[in-house]
C-alpha positions as CSV (number, residue, x, y, z in Angstrom):
1,M,18.7,-51.9,38.2
2,L,15.6,-53.1,40.1
3,I,14.1,-50.9,42.8
4,I,11.5,-52.7,44.9
5,K,9.9,-52.5,48.3
6,A,12.1,-54.1,51.0
7,E,10.8,-56.9,53.1
8,R,11.4,-57.5,56.8
9,D,13.8,-60.3,55.9
10,D,16.0,-57.7,54.1
11,L,16.6,-55.5,57.2
12,Q,19.9,-57.1,58.4
13,E,21.4,-56.9,54.9
14,I,20.2,-53.2,54.6
15,L,21.7,-52.5,58.1
16,D,25.0,-54.1,57.0
17,L,25.1,-51.9,53.9
18,Q,24.2,-48.9,56.0
19,Y,27.3,-49.5,58.2
20,L,29.4,-49.8,55.1
21,A,27.9,-46.7,53.3
22,Y,28.2,-44.4,56.3
23,Q,32.0,-45.0,56.7
24,S,32.7,-42.2,54.4
25,E,30.4,-39.8,56.4
26,A,32.2,-40.9,59.6
27,M,35.5,-40.1,58.0
28,L,34.3,-36.7,56.8
29,L,33.2,-35.9,60.4
30,N,36.1,-37.7,62.0
31,N,33.5,-39.5,64.2
32,F,32.8,-43.2,64.0
33,S,30.1,-42.9,66.6
34,I,27.5,-41.3,64.4
35,P,24.0,-42.7,64.8
36,P,23.8,-44.6,61.5
37,L,26.9,-46.6,62.6
38,K,25.4,-47.3,66.0
39,Q,21.8,-48.2,64.9
40,T,20.6,-51.6,66.0
41,I,18.6,-54.1,64.0
42,E,15.7,-53.5,66.5
43,E,15.7,-49.8,65.7
44,V,15.7,-50.6,62.0
45,K,12.7,-52.9,62.5
46,Q,10.9,-50.1,64.3
47,E,11.5,-47.7,61.4
48,F,10.3,-50.5,59.0
49,D,7.1,-50.9,61.0
50,N,6.4,-47.2,60.8
51,G,7.4,-46.4,57.2
52,I,8.5,-47.8,53.9
53,F,11.9,-49.1,52.8
54,L,13.0,-49.4,49.2
55,K,15.9,-51.4,48.0
56,V,18.0,-51.8,44.9
57,V,19.1,-55.2,44.0
58,D,21.7,-56.3,41.5
59,K,21.4,-59.1,39.0
60,D,22.3,-61.6,41.7
61,G,19.7,-60.3,44.1
62,V,22.2,-58.6,46.4
63,I,21.0,-55.3,47.9
64,I,23.2,-52.5,46.6
65,G,21.2,-49.5,47.8
66,S,18.3,-48.5,50.0
67,V,16.2,-45.6,51.2
68,R,13.6,-45.3,53.9
69,A,10.8,-42.8,54.6
70,Y,7.7,-42.1,56.6
71,A,4.8,-39.7,56.0
72,K,3.4,-37.3,58.5
73,N,1.1,-34.3,58.1
74,G,1.6,-34.1,54.3
75,T,5.4,-34.4,54.5
76,L,7.5,-37.4,53.5
77,F,10.5,-37.6,55.7
78,I,13.3,-39.3,53.8
79,G,16.3,-40.9,55.4
80,K,19.3,-43.2,55.0
81,L,19.7,-42.9,51.3
82,I,22.6,-45.5,51.0
83,V,24.5,-47.0,48.1
84,Q,27.2,-49.6,48.0
85,P,30.4,-47.4,48.2
86,N,32.0,-48.8,45.0
87,L,28.8,-48.2,43.1
88,Q,28.2,-44.6,44.0
89,G,28.1,-42.0,41.3
90,Q,26.2,-44.3,38.9
91,G,22.7,-42.9,39.4
92,I,21.5,-45.4,42.0
93,G,20.9,-42.8,44.7
94,T,19.2,-40.5,42.3
95,N,16.9,-43.3,41.1
96,L,16.1,-44.4,44.7
97,L,15.2,-40.8,45.7
98,T,13.0,-40.3,42.7
99,E,11.3,-43.6,43.3
100,I,10.5,-43.0,47.0
101,E,8.9,-39.7,46.0
102,K,6.7,-41.5,43.4
103,V,5.8,-44.4,45.7
104,C,4.9,-42.1,48.6
105,P,3.5,-38.9,47.0
106,Q,3.1,-36.1,49.5
107,E,2.8,-32.3,49.4
108,R,6.3,-31.9,50.6
109,F,9.5,-34.0,50.8
110,E,12.2,-33.4,53.5
111,L,15.6,-34.8,54.3
112,F,18.8,-33.8,56.0
113,T,22.5,-34.3,55.8
114,S,25.6,-32.9,57.5
115,D,27.0,-29.6,56.2
116,R,30.2,-31.4,55.3
117,S,28.4,-33.8,52.9
118,E,28.9,-31.6,49.9
119,K,28.3,-34.5,47.5
120,N,25.0,-35.3,49.1
121,I,23.9,-31.7,49.1
122,R,24.7,-31.3,45.4
123,L,22.7,-34.5,44.7
124,Y,19.7,-33.2,46.6
125,E,19.8,-29.7,45.1
126,R,20.1,-31.2,41.6
127,L,16.9,-33.1,42.3
128,G,15.1,-29.9,43.3
129,Y,15.6,-29.8,47.0
130,V,16.4,-26.4,48.7
131,K,18.0,-25.7,52.0
132,F,15.6,-24.3,54.5
133,R,17.2,-24.8,57.9
134,E,20.5,-25.5,59.6
135,Q,20.9,-27.1,63.1
136,E,24.1,-27.2,65.1
137,V,24.3,-30.6,66.7
138,T,27.7,-30.2,68.2
139,P,30.4,-27.5,67.6
140,E,31.8,-29.9,64.9
141,L,28.5,-31.0,63.3
142,K,25.8,-29.0,61.6
143,F,22.8,-30.6,59.9
144,I,21.4,-29.0,56.7
145,Y,17.7,-29.6,56.1
146,L,16.4,-29.6,52.6
147,R,12.9,-29.8,51.2
148,K,11.1,-30.0,47.9
């Protein structure tokens, strides 16, 4: 498994993987209009210009995972930790999260997920993240914020 910094030319492949990876989240929420499934390539390019993207490539150079982050006031805000669905549970997400923390050291790391994403919450807590805030987005959706 090779984790390296993503390039601008990778963004469409990362966005395609994002659409695929977030299908399970959409099913959990019974909502296929969640922001990660509606994000445009232009929005991803803006995030790229303001932060850092890491990617995991397989032996053939295909992107099988990604994470993005930006730093502000001593906090690294981590988002869109994605892994090819048929490769989840093999440590790729764990390695990506650990690597983004190393590449972008800050005093604090913060991320969020939906309250229904129990698998994600367990992963984050296993890596030392603790819940510090909940935010109701809609009556059906609550975000759980975690920090380390």
